[in-house]
C-alpha positions, 0 to 999 in steps of 0.5 A: 368907689367906696369901701363898705363899712360897718352895717353896709357890708354884707358880711357884717353881724353887728349894727352901729348900735351894738358896737357903741353898746359893746364899748359902753358895757366894755369901758364903762360898767363896774366890775368890766364884763370879759370879752368872752361875755360881750362877745356871747352876749352879741354873737360873735367872738371875743377876738371881735370884741377887743378889736371893737373896744381896743378899736382896731375895727369898725373905726370908722366910728372912731375917727373924726369928720376931719380924718385925724383919730 
C-alpha cells in the first residue's frame, strides 16, 4: 500500500497547482512576497508555506522520476 501524497491525502488543503503557484510567487516575483502573505492568500500557515518553498513538504513534486533530488 502506498502513502497518500499531495491532493490524495485526505487532509490536504492545497492542490498541486496551488503549491506550484506558491513556489512561483515566492521564487520568481520581485519583490518577493512574504510567507505570511502567501499563507493568508492560500489559507494555510506561514510555516506550511515555508516548508513548501524550501521543499520540505510536497516532496513528491520535487523528486525526479529516477528517485534523485
